[in-house]
N, C-alpha and C positions, 0 to 999 in steps of 0.2 A: 395750099396757100394760107388757109385759116389756121392750120396747125402751126405754120411758120410764125404767123403773127402772134398767136397765143403763147408759143414757146418764148418768143422775144419779150412779150409783156410780162410773163412769169419771171423771167430772168431780171427784167428791169425792176419789178416790185421787190423780189427777194434780195437781190444784190444791190439795189438802189443805183442802177445804171443811169447815168445822165442822158438827156435826150440826144445829144450829138452822137454818143456812142451807139445808142439804140438805133438811130437813123443810119449811121455808117454801116452797121451790121445787117440791117433789114432791107434797106433800099435796093441794093444790088440783087437780092433774092426776088423781090417783088418785080423788078424790072425784067429779070430773066424769065419770069412766068407771065409776063404780059399785063400785069396789073399796075400800069403807070401811065400818066399822061391822059390825053383826051382820045376817046375811041368812039367809033360809030357802033351803037348797040340797038337792039330791038326793045322798045318799051313794052314790058309784059302786059300793061293795062290796055294800051291802044293798038299794039302790033306795029306801030310806026318806027322808022329808023330815026334815032336821035343821037346827038353828040353828048357823051357822058364823061365827066371827069372821074377818072379812076384814081390811082395813087398819086400823091403829091406830098411835098414836104409839109405843107399846111395841114393836110389830112392826117399824116403820120403824127404830127405834133398834137392834133386834137385827140386822136386815139390814145396817145401816150398820156396826155394830161388827164383825160377822163378816167382812165384805168388806174393811174397812180393815185389820184385823189379819192376814188371810190375805195381802193384797197386800204389806204390810210384811214379813211373814215370808218371802214368796217373794223379795222384793228382798234381804233380808238373806242368804238362802241363796246367791244369786248372788255377793254380796260374799264370803261364806265360801269359796266355790269359788275365787275369784280369789286369795285369800291363804292357801290351805291349805298351800302349800309351806313358808311361814314359820310358820303357825299351824295345825298339823295336828290339833288336838284341839278338841272342844266340851265345855263344862261346862253342865249343866242348872242354871238359876238359879231362885230362889224367885219366886213371884208377888208383885206389889205390892198385891194385893187384901187386904182385911181378913179375909175368909173364904177359907180355902185348902182345896183338896181334899186329903184325907189321903194318897192315893197319889201325887199330884203332889209333895207335900212329901217323900215317901220317896225321890223321884228326885233331889232337890236335891243337888248335889255330884257326881252321876254324870258322869264324864269319859271320853269314848270318842273314837276317831279319827273325823274328819269323815265318812269313807266307811263307818263301821260300819252294818250293816243296822238297828240299833235306831232310828236317826234316820229311817228310812223311815216308821215308824209313830208315833214319839214326839217328833218335832221340833215344838215348840209353834207355834201354840196347839193344845191338846189337848182342846178342848171349847168350848161356848158361853160367851163372856165370859172364857175362860181368858187370864190375863195372864202366864203363865210365859214365860221367855226363855232364851236360851243366850248363852254368852260364848266367843269364840275364845281358845285358849291355845297357847303354844309347847310347853309340857310340863304334865302334870297338877300341880296345886298339892299341897302336902304335906297328906296326910290325905284327899284326894279318893278316891272309889270308882272304880276302873277296871274293875269287873265289870259286865257287862250285866245289868240287872234282868230278871227273868222276865216274859214277856208275859202269862201267865195268861188266855188267851182265854176269853171267856164268850159264850153265845148271846144274841142280841138279835133280837126279832121286830118287824118294822115293823107297827104297828097298822092302817095303812091298806091294806096289801097282803097281810099275813099271811106275807111272806117272812122267813125266819130266816137270819142269818149270824153269824159269830164276830167279836167285837170285843175287842181287848186290854182287860183290866181297867183302870179308871181313865180311859178315853178315851171321850168321847161318840160315839155312832154318827155316822158321816159325817166324823169328824175324825181317823180313824186313817190319815193319810197326810201326806206332807211337801209343803206347799204349793208349794215351789220345784221339786219334782221331778214332781209328779203333777197339780196342780190344773188347769193350763191344758189338759193332755191330756184330763182327764175332762170339762172344759167342752165341748171339741170333740166328744167322743163323745156326750155327753148332748144337745147341740144336734142332732146327726144323728138321734138316736133320736126327738126331738120333731118334727123336720121330716118324718120318715118317717110320722108319725101324722097329718100334715096332708093336706088335699085338694090336688089337683094345682095349681090356680091360686094358692092360698094359699102352697104350698110354693115355687113359683117366685118369688113376690113376696118371701117371707122370705129366700131365698137371694140374690136380687138386692140386698136391703138389707145382708145380711151381707158381701157382696163389697165394699161401700162402707165397712165397718168398718175402723178402723186395724189390727185384728188380722190381717186378710187381707193388707194391705200388708206387715206385719211378717213373715208367713209367706212371701209371694211374693217378697219382695226380700231375704230372709235378714237381716232386721233384728237377729236374735239373734247373727249372726256364727257360725252353725253351721259346724263343720269336719267334712267328710265322712270324713276319715281318723282322726279322734279317736274312740277307742273307750271313753273314760272313761264311767262310768255316767251322769253327769249330762248329758254331751253326747248320748249315745244317747237318754236320756229326752227331752231337748229335741227331738231329731229326730222323735220320734213325735207331737209336737203337730200336730193336724189342724184344719182349718177348712173349712166348706162352700164349694165353688167353683162347682158347677153341678148341674143336675137331670138325671138319666139318663132318657131316654124309655123307655117300657115295653118296646118291642121289643128295645132294646139290653140292658136289664136281663135280659130273658128269655134272651138269648144267653149270659149269664154265670150263669144260674140263680140270680139274686139277688132277694131281697125288698126290698132297699134301693133308693131312688131318688135318693140324695144322693151326689154325687161330691165327695170331699174332697181338699185339697192338704195335704201335710205339710211341716214345716220342712225335713226332709232332702231330699225330692223338689223342693221349691221352690228350695233351694240348688243342687241339681244342674242344674235347668232354667235358672236364671238365670246361674250361673257357668260351666257347661260348654257350654250351648247359646245363651246370650245372649238368652233369651226372658223377658220380664216378664209374669207371669201376670195382673197387673192390667190389661194391655192386650190380651193375646191373646183372641180371640173364642171362648172355650171352649164356651159354651152354644150358639152357632151351629154349631160343629163337631159337637156331639152331636145337635142337632136335624136337621141336614141334611148328614150326611157324604157325601162324594163316593164313597167306597169303604169297606166294612167287611169286615175279615178277623177271624174268630173262631177262635182256636186255644189255648184256655185263658185267653187275654186278648183284649181288643179292640184292634185297630189301625185307626184311623180316618184317612182321607186328607182333608185340608182345604187350602184355598188362602187365604192371607192376605197382603195387600199385594203380590200378584202372584207369590208364592213358595209352594212346596208344603211341607206339614208332615205329620208323622205324630203323632197323639195316641194314646198307649197307656194304656188303662184296665185295671186289674186288680181282682180280688176277693180279699179275704183270707179265711182260714178262719173268721173271725168275721163274715163277710158284710159287710165294709166295702168300699165302692168307692173307689178312689183313683187319682189321676193318677200313673202310673209314669214317664212321660216325654213330652216334647213336643220334637221336633227337626226340623230342616230335612232334606229329601231332594232328590235330583236328579230331573230329569224321567225319566231312565232307571229309577231306583228306583221312581218313581210308576207307570210303565208295568208293572213287574213286579208291583207290588201289585195293580193293576187286573186283571192276568192271573190272579193267585192267587185274587182274589175271583170272577172269572168261572169258573174251574175248580171252585171250591167250590160 
């Protein structure tokens, strides 16, 4: 069902499909799968039976609006980065909505450098159905405020989980980020968390499907044009974007003392692998290399020996402090290097 929603949203964003067409195509699919109307469900927090609103026209419209606005904001951010040498400032602009949030109105006219940290949390949209926007400027206009507004963080408690975190005043929970800098990165992280909660076979099938997604091709073939020597904040942020690439067998995960079973590929590592080593991750049999490695050497990371198209390769998997498993490198080795690796594994 989530695949259906995601596919419909991707089509809506790329082809600029209007909401009525989006609804017409998706609503029958959701109804056929039981995600529509009010249903009796078990509250996971209390264990009690409650009535929950599943799919509805209003909910579809909210999902559509949020994703369209976030995608447009992310695209605008990339344009802003391209022209910031000539237009180094952003001005916060008023919403086109009839009803305007008071704090959002107070930010109108705020003009700060593109790389000012305020934009990391206050780049619009800043809430559900928020229509605020920004404008690039060469210099602040006369009378514009060039002082950073205070964040005034306030506690917000998730009613479903009981978790409390701080959110800047005036921004809806979950919207306190810059879509162009963080949204895709968070999507990859949340995908991994959800995959880790799945059963083994379901996880494998989900990862297989995700490898067929255009996002994986974008990551594996450096569709973003990531530059490994560019240390600018947005290039670094882009490099952190991860996407599921394979499932780690239990015995290998245990060697890294990891609870995760999802191996991800990042934009940065994908760029290194394809540009430095000439290996396309969409073609390399990574899952087979993990399932049946010829040799495994564990020394803080995993080095796996694999043969592909008659040549020997090393696959290096690392574990981050946040317990994320990621592909650090895939590269060719000589037969002599392979023998040394086999000897090292034998000695271990």
